[in-house]
N, C-alpha and C positions, 0 to 999 in steps of 0.2 A: 380447440388450437386448429388454426387455420392449415391446410394440406400445403405441402412442402416436399421437394424433389430431393434426393440424396444421394452424393458421390463421395468414393473414396479415393484421396490421394496416396500414391505411393512415394512420390518424391516433391521436394519444395518445390523445385519448377513449377511442376503440375499446379499444386495447390495455391501456388501464387498466380498462376494462368486462368487456372478457375474462375478465382476470386477477382480478377482484372475484366474477365469478360461479363461478369453478372453482376452490377452494383448492389443487388438485393439479395446476393449471396451471403453468406456469414460462415466462419469456419467453425468447427466443433471439436472439442476434445474431451475432458472430463463432462463437461456441462451442466455443474452444480449449479451455474447462476444463469446458463443460456435458457435452459428447461425451464426455469422458473418463469423467466420473463416471456418465454412463448406463453405458458400457462395462462398468465395474467393478460396476454394480448398488449404487451410493452412491447414486444419486439415480435415480428413477423416475417421472416425471411421465406423466400420462395425457394430456396436452395442452401442446404448446408452441407459444407465441404468437410467431412471427416479427415483428422489429420492424425490419426492417432497412430497410424502406420509409419509414422516419419520417422527417420533417424536422429530424432532429438531427446532421446532419454538417457543420456548419460552427465556423469559429473567427473571431470576431466581437467585436467592443468591446464591454465591459461598460458599464452604466451609472454605475459610479462610475471609470472609467476603465482598470478593469484588463479580461482579457480573458475571455470565455464560449465554453468550448470544449465543442460538442454532444458528445454520450454515446455516437453512432455514430462520431466521430472514429478512425480507428484509430491505433494506437500509433506505427506508422512515419511515418504523415502528420502527426500531431502533433511527434515528435523533429525532424523536419526542417522546420517549419514558420518561416517568416525570423521570425515575431513572438517564436514561443516562443524560436527560438536565440538573439536580440539579447536580449530582456527577461526571460527564464526559465531561462538556459543550466542552470541545474542540475536543471530538471524535464527539458528535453531531453538532458541528461548520465544521468539515472537510466532514463530510459526506455531510450537505448541499453544499458545493462546487463544488462538484461532480457528473457529469452527468447533467440528466434534471428529471423532478418531474417522467416523465412516466417510465424511466429507473429506478429510485430509487424505484418505485414502484415493478418493476419486479427482480431487484436484488437481489442476496441474499449476508448475511455476508461471507458465506465460499467462493463464487463464486466471492467476491470481492477480497479474496486473492490470486487467481487463475488466474486473469486477465492475458493475454500476453500484451507483449508491443504495443505498436502502430508505431514501426518504421516501416516508410514506405516500405521498401525493405525486411523485414519480409512478410508485406501483398500482395508484388509484385511476384507472382511465376516466374516471368520470369527473376529475378535478382537474383543472390547469396547471401546468407545468411546463417552465420553459427548457429544462432536460427532455423532456417527452415529447413535447410540441412547442418547437420553439415559435413564441410570439403569444403564447395564451397565458402567459402571466405566472406568477410563483405564489402557491397557496400558503408556504411557510412561512412567509414574511411576517403575516399576520396571523397564521393558524398555529397548530402543534409544532413546535419547533424546538422543541426539547433536546433532541437529539444532535441539532444543526450546527453551521459552523460558527465560530469566534473570529475566524481570522480569513483573511483575503476573499471575505464576501461581495458580491455584486448586488446592485437593484434587481438582477433577472435571477439570482440564484444563490439557495444559501446552503444546497447541501455539502454533505461528509464525503471524504473516499472512505471505503467501509474497511481497506486490507489491514492486517497486523503485520503481515511479510513485507509489505512495501516501506513501511516506517522503519525497520530494520533495514532495508535495501538500501533506503535514503541515507540513514544515518553513516551506513559503511561507504557510500560513495560509488556504490554499483553503476555499471554501463548495462543497456540493452542492444543489443546486436539483431537486427531484422533484416526480412531480403522481400524486396519487390520485382516489381518487372525493369527497376531501372538499375536493381544489383544490389549489394549490399552495405548498410550502414551502422555505425554506431549513434547511439543517444545517451548522454550522461542521464543519470536518474532522475537527475533534478528537474531535467527539460524533458521528460517523457510525458508526465500528467500534466494539465494545464490549470488555471484558476477559472472561474467559470466568466467572468467578463461579460462581454454584450453575446458570449457563444456557449452557453453551459450545457448545450448540446452535444458538443466537442468535448470529452474527457482526457484525452491524450493526443500528442503530436504525431501518431501514426499517420501514413497516408493510406487511402481507401483499399491499395493493393499489398499493403505490406504484413508480412507474418515475423513474429517474433520467433528465432531461434534461438536466442540463448541470454541469458542473463550472466554478466561476467562480473566477479569480486575482485577487488584490485590485491595486491600481495600485501598489501599493508593490513595487518589485522589488529584486533583487541580482543584479547583473552581472559587476563587477569581481572581487568574493572569495568564490567559492563552490567547494565539489568535493562530489560523489557518490562514496564508496569503496566497493567491494562486495569482500569477503572471501569466497571458496568453495572448495570443494575441486578444482576444476579452471578453466581461462581458458574455456574454453567454456560452453556452456550449463549451468547448475547455478544452482539457489537459491542464497541468500545464509548463510553462517553467521552474518556479520554486517555490517550496511550502516550507513554514514554518510551523511549529509546535513547539510552546514554551509555556511552562509551569514554573511558578516560584513560590516558597513559600516566601514570605518575612518575615523577622522578626526584628523587630527594625533599620528599615532603609537600612538592609543588606540581601544579597541575601542567605535564608536560604538552599534551594537545587533549583535546576536547570533541568529542560528537554528540548532538542532541537532535533529536527529531521527534514530533509529535504527531498521532494519530486521532482521528476523531474531532479536529478543530478545524479543519480545513477541506476545500476541494479537491486537496492532495496532500501527501504527505508532507508536513511544513518542517523543513530545515532552516537554521537562520546561522549563516556563516561569522557574522558579527558578534552574536553571542557565543560561540564557540572562540572567536579570537578573543572576545574580554575575559573568557576562562583562562588560557594560555598562560601561565605564570604564577596565578593565585593560590592560594592556599584553599584545598580540597574541604572548606567547613561550611556549615549552614548558612553564615553571613553571606558569603560567597555565592554558596547556590540560591539563595534569596533575589540577591541583586542580578542571577543572571535570569532567574524566571521573569524579574518585573521588566526587564528588556525584552526579554522573550515575549511577552504578552502586551507590549507597549502600545501597540493598535488593536488589539482586542475589543470586540463589541458585541453585546449579547443583543439578543433580538424579543426578551421578554421570557420566556418561558425556559430558555438556556442561560440567563446571565449567571446563573451559579456556576457555568462550565469556567468563567475568567478564574475564580478563585482555587476551585476544585484544580483546574490545570497547573495554577502557580504551586501548589502544595503537592502535585504530583510530579513537578519537574524535580524540585528539591528532595524529595523522597528517591523520587529513581537516580539521581546523583549521589545522595548519599548511598545507596545500597551499592552503587558503582564503586565509588573511592573505597568502602569498606570491605568492598569484594565479597559481597553477599546478595547477589542478585534475585529479584524476585523471583520464586518457585511458581513454575508452570502446573505443579502436582497439588501443592497446598497453594492454594490461589489468594487464602487470605492475608490482607495486609498487614503486617505486624509493625 
């Protein structure tokens, strides 16, 4: 590990100012991803700005009736917060599907949004990777790509975003509140993460000096008909091959509103508003869900080893929507798929 200096910020303004003054500095909170990246020599900041003392640990009412989640709220505290469990069970379930209890105790809400891809080539500094070293090439295109993206890819990168929490936040229509030297602004969750395009080294649309303050959940909730379904190589700690966040609002035997997002299939949590509109007013049955899955995956493309993901994703969408419609969400304790 390379040498670096360390500073602790006690105010948001101080943290932002410290970051703006040094382009090579990085914020650190739980450090559950950044320290790994430093050990692998993928990241080599010359300065770490410790933000753990900033007043960003609250879960409180948002101005519009929703909830405001401070950027430093630990994942475990968020998953077991009574307000989250009762009003946003989809989010609680997605968090508990990810990582291990020890990691969830350390990982922060803001840090979860900023996780880097788990692409093997991104972590292996002896191989080309456009995300780690722009212009060097993408080893995964012709290499080991079993876990890689099938939607929204580019010729420069086929990596996936690893977060479970972010898939639920995308489905729920959250917003991200950030602060920089130019003041505060909010970013709709769908616009926070980026597709790779010709700049895969950029995972999100944060400016260089901006710090995440909170994630705001809308007042509109989905409580009775949700499911977060995660399919992985083993039931213990593992990243998703594919995951589905499904939420329905049923009215008189038909779908009044639907939310559908996927993880493990793209460079960002993948939500399709046209598919959600397609589901509105239809019967919540297997035929409808199958048609929705076909539409959702209409542009999916495999790269050899990950071709199986297209069929897996289709079946996962149908299963998650069926679980949501029946009011029987996927258990994150007994993770076996029934």
